[in-house]
N, C-alpha and C positions, 0 to 999 in steps of 0.2 A: 608389550603390555601397554595398555592405554593409561595415560597419566590420570591420577585422581583429581577431581574437581570439587567445587562447592556443592554440587548436586549429590555427589557420592556421600559427602558429609551429612547432608540432610536426610538422604535415604537411610544411611546407617543409623542415624538417630531414631528414625521411625521404627526401624527393625529392632533396635535395642529396647525402645520404650513400649512398643505395642506388638510384641511377637505373636500374640494370640488373636489379633483382629483379622487375620487373613488379607492384609493389604496387598494389592498388586503393586509391589515396589518397583518392578521393572517399568510398568506403565507410568508410575509416578515420576520416575527418573527421566524417562523420555519426554513426557509432557513438560517437566520442569526445564529440561535443556532447550526444548523448543521455545518455551516462554522466555527464558533468559536470552536466547539468541534474538528473538523478536525485539525485546526491550533494548538490548544493546545496539542492534542494527538500526532500530528506529531513531536512536539518538544521532547516529552518524548520518542517516538520511535527512533528518530535520536540519542538521548542521549544513548539509549541502544546499538545501533550499534556502536557509537563512543567509548563507553567503551570497546569494543572488537576490536577496530582499523579498523572498517569498515564504509563505507557510505552505505546508503540504497540501491543504485543501485548495489553495489558489493554484498551485502547480497542477493539481489534478484537473482543474477546469481548463487551464491552458493546454495541457497535454491531450485532453479529450478533444478539444477543438482542432489541434494540430493533427492528431491521428485520423480525424474525420475526412481528411483530404480537402483539396481546393474546392471551394473558396474558404475553407476553415471556419465554417459557421454552422450553428445549430440553433434550434429553438430552445428556450430555457427548460421546458419539460423534458426534452430529449437529453439535455445535459444532466438534469436531476436524475432521470432514470439510469443513465450510464454510470453515475456516481453513487447510486443507491441513496439519494438524498430527498428531502422534502422540497417542495417548490419554494417555500420561504427560505430554507437554508441556502439554496442555490442563488436566490436573489441577492442575498447579502454578499456572497462571494463575487458575483458579477458586479455589484456596486463597487466593491473595493478595487477590482481589476479595471473597471471603467475609469474610476478616479485616477488610477495610476497610468492610464493611457495604454493599457495592454489589450483591452477589448473595446468594442463599440457595439451599441445596440442600433438596429435599424428596423424600420417597419418592413414586414414581409410584403413584397409587391404583389404576391399571389393571394395573400389573405391579410388585409389591412388591420384586422383585429389582433394579429400576431406580430411578435418581434423576433428577430434573429440576433444572435450574439456571434460576433466574428472577431477573430484575432486581428489586431492592428499590425502593421509591419514591425513595430517595436515589440509587440507581444510575440510574434512569430520568431523574431531574432532571439529574444530572451528564452523562449521555450526551447529552441534548438540548442542553445548554450547550456541550459540547465539539464536537459535530457542527456546530453553528452556527459556532463559531470556526474549525473545520477547513475548512468549505466556504468561508468568507470568505478564509482563508489560501490555499486552492487558487485561488480567483478572483484574488487578488493575484499569485500566481505566474504566472498566464496573462495578466495585464493587458497585457504588451507586444504581444500578438496583437490585432489590430483587425479590425473588419468580419467577413468570412467566413473569416479565417485560422484561427480556432478550429475551425470546421466542417471545413475542409480538412485540418488537422492530425489531427482525430479520424478522418477517413476513412483517411488514410495510416497512422496508428498501428494502426488496426484491421486493415488489410491486412498490415502488417508483423508484428504480433503473431500473426495467424492463420498466417502462413508459418513463424514460429519455433515455434509450438506444434505444428504438423503436420509440419514438415519434419525431415529428418535433421540431426544435428550434424556440421559439417564436421570431417573428420579422424577420424571414428569408423567 
């Protein structure tokens, strides 16, 4: 039998207080557990980045550059697109990272109107250390899942995410 949790308490309260509303309490419970997991996991993720002197958004820029492959550089608009950000938002992140010596801007030799943002050696070294710590942290977050449970969860989350990304928003 699965151990009761805070979500069970919340769902039980709705069941008791509003029995005639036809609430989908199963969906409410699942969504609440997903939300609680994300909230609690995010705290651990942020702590990992903070231990390395970074915020999540800064790490996202560094990681995107590192994943892009040698020479680990992109134009700011490509960074913004990859991170689903505005051009203004990415500029402020690049400014902070450049001030910290983790990235550098340089004029694109093929288009002098454009700049490229590249990891510095210090930025690459930090990114690789942080991504190792981040991956270990994510592994620890999923440690309660054993055997094939991770694979099953991955399949179910892919299906759920695809439905949310493609489907209409309820009430709109």
